[in-house]
C-alpha positions in Angstrom: 6.2 -11.8 21.1 5.4 -9.8 17.9 6.6 -6.2 17.8 3.1 -4.9 17.6 2.1 -6.8 20.8 5.2 -5.6 22.5 4.5 -2.0 21.5 0.9 -2.3 22.8 2.1 -3.8 26.1 4.7 -1.0 26.4 2.0 1.7 25.9 -0.3 0.1 28.4 2.4 -0.2 31.0 3.3 3.5 30.5 -0.3 4.5 30.8 -0.7 2.5 34.0 2.4 4.1 35.5 1.1 7.5 34.5 -2.3 7.0 36.1 -0.8 5.7 39.3 1.5 8.8 39.5 -1.5 11.1 38.7 -3.5 9.5 41.6 -0.5 10.1 43.9 0.0 13.6 42.7 -3.7 14.4 43.2 -3.6 13.1 46.7 -0.3 15.0 47.5 -1.5 18.3 46.2 -5.0 18.0 47.7 -6.6 18.3 44.3 -9.8 16.4 43.3 -8.9 16.8 39.6 -7.9 13.2 38.9 -7.3 13.0 35.1 -9.7 10.2 34.5 -12.4 11.9 36.6 -11.9 15.2 35.0 -12.2 13.7 31.5 -15.3 11.9 32.6 -16.8 15.0 34.0 -16.1 17.0 30.9 -17.6 14.2 28.7 -20.8 14.2 30.9 -21.0 18.0 30.7 -20.5 18.0 26.9 -23.0 15.2 26.3 -26.4 16.2 25.0 -29.4 15.9 27.5 -31.0 13.0 25.6 -27.8 11.0 25.8 -27.6 11.6 29.6 -31.2 10.6 30.1 -30.7 7.4 28.0 -27.6 6.5 30.1 -29.5 7.0 33.4 -32.5 4.9 32.1 -30.3 2.1 30.6 -27.7 1.8 33.4 -29.6 3.2 36.4 -27.3 3.8 39.4 -24.3 2.2 37.6 -24.1 4.9 34.9 -20.9 6.5 36.4 -19.3 3.1 36.7 -20.0 2.4 33.0 -18.6 5.8 32.1 -15.4 5.1 34.0 -15.1 1.6 32.4 -15.6 3.2 29.0 -12.9 5.8 29.7 -10.6 3.1 30.8 -11.2 1.1 27.6 -10.6 4.1 25.4 -7.5 5.0 27.4 -6.2 1.4 27.0 -6.7 1.5 23.3 -5.1 4.9 23.0 -2.1 3.7 25.1 -1.7 0.6 23.0 -1.7 2.7 19.8 0.8 5.1 21.3 3.0 2.2 22.3 2.9 0.7 18.8 3.7 4.2 17.4 6.6 4.6 19.8 7.9 1.2 18.7 8.1 2.3 15.1 8.7 6.0 15.4 10.0 6.8 18.9 9.7 10.6 18.9 6.2 10.5 17.4 5.2 8.1 20.1 6.6 10.3 22.9 4.8 13.4 21.4 1.5 11.4 21.3 1.9 10.3 24.9 2.5 13.9 26.0 -0.6 14.9 24.0 -2.8 12.3 25.7 -1.5 13.5 29.0 -2.2 17.0 27.9 -5.9 16.1 27.5 -6.1 15.4 31.2 -4.5 18.8 31.9 -6.9 20.7 29.7 -10.0 18.9 30.9 -9.0 19.6 34.5 -8.5 23.3 33.8 -11.8 23.9 32.0 -13.9 22.4 34.8 -16.0 24.8 36.8 -14.2 26.2 39.9 -10.8 24.9 38.6 -7.5 26.2 40.0 -4.0 25.9 38.7 -3.2 23.1 41.1 -5.8 21.0 39.4 -3.4 20.8 36.4 -0.6 19.2 38.5 -1.9 15.6 38.3 -2.3 15.8 34.5 1.2 17.3 34.1 2.6 14.5 36.3 0.8 11.9 34.3 2.1 13.3 31.0 5.7 13.4 32.3 5.6 9.9 33.8 4.0 8.5 30.6 6.7 10.1 28.4 9.5 9.0 30.7 8.2 5.4 31.1 7.6 5.0 27.4 11.0 6.4 26.6 12.7 4.1 29.1 10.8 1.0 27.9 11.4 1.6 24.2 15.1 2.2 24.9 15.4 -0.8 27.1 13.2 -3.1 25.0 13.8 -2.3 21.3 10.7 -2.9 19.4 11.9 -2.7 15.8 14.4 -5.0 14.2 17.1 -3.7 12.0 17.7 -5.8 8.9 21.1 -7.4 9.2 22.5 -6.4 5.8 26.0 -7.5 6.7 24.9 -11.1 7.3 22.9 -11.5 4.1 25.0 -9.5 1.8 28.5 -8.8 3.3 29.9 -5.5 2.3 33.2 -7.2 1.4 31.5 -9.5 -1.1 30.5 -8.1 -4.5 27.3 -8.6 -6.3 27.5 -11.2 -9.1 27.2 -8.5 -11.7 30.1 -6.5 -10.4 32.5 -9.2 -11.2 31.5 -9.2 -14.8 30.7 -5.5 -15.1 32.8 -3.6 -12.5 31.0 -0.4 -11.5 34.2 1.3 -10.5 35.7 1.4 -14.0 34.7 3.8 -16.6 33.7 2.1 -19.8 35.3 3.7 -22.9 32.2 4.1 -25.0 34.1 6.5 -27.2 37.7 6.1 -27.8 39.9 8.8 -26.3 41.3 11.1 -28.9 44.3 13.2 -28.6 44.2 16.2 -26.4 43.6 18.8 -29.2 40.5 17.0 -30.4 39.2 16.2 -26.8 39.4 20.0 -26.0 37.4 20.8 -29.1 34.7 18.4 -28.0 34.6 19.2 -24.4 31.3 19.5 -22.5 31.5 23.2 -22.1 32.0 23.9 -25.8 29.3 21.4 -26.7 26.8 23.2 -24.4 27.8 26.6 -25.6 27.5 25.7 -29.2 24.3 23.9 -28.7 
C-alpha cells in the first residue's frame, strides 16, 4: 500500500478509536456532551436562519441525520489528512490530532448549560487519538528512508575522487621558504589591504 494510503488509514483508525473512547467516557461520566453531537449542536447554533430553514425544507425529518453524516465525512477527511501528516512529520501530526480533539472540548464547553464534566469526553478523545496515532506510526513506519549505503557505499569513492582526491591540498602556489611565507601570510595581507 502506498504511504499516503497507509497514513490516511492510520488517521481514520485513530479517529475511530478516539470516538469510541469518547462515547464510553460520556456514558461513564453521565455527560450528554458527546464530541460529535456537541460539534453538530454548535454548527446548528452558528448557522444563519435561512440555512436552517433550507435544511428543514430540503431534508425534512432527516435533517439531523444529514448533519451527523456530514460531520462524519468531514471528520474522516480531517483524520485522513492528520494521518498523512503524521506519516511524514510525526510531531506535527500528533499536534494536529490533539487540536482536532480540542475542537470537541471547546464546543462542549461553549454549549448552553455546559459544565466542566462535559469536557471529559473530548479530552479522552484527544488523548486516545494522540496515543493511537503515535502507536500506529511507531509500529507501522510510513516513510521510507533512502538506503544510501546500498546505492553508494560509504567505503567506495566517487569516480572523481580517484582522479582528484578531495583530501589532498592542491599546491596552486608553490610553497616558499618560511621567511617569504610569513611575509605573505593571511593576516598581513588583510591588514595591508
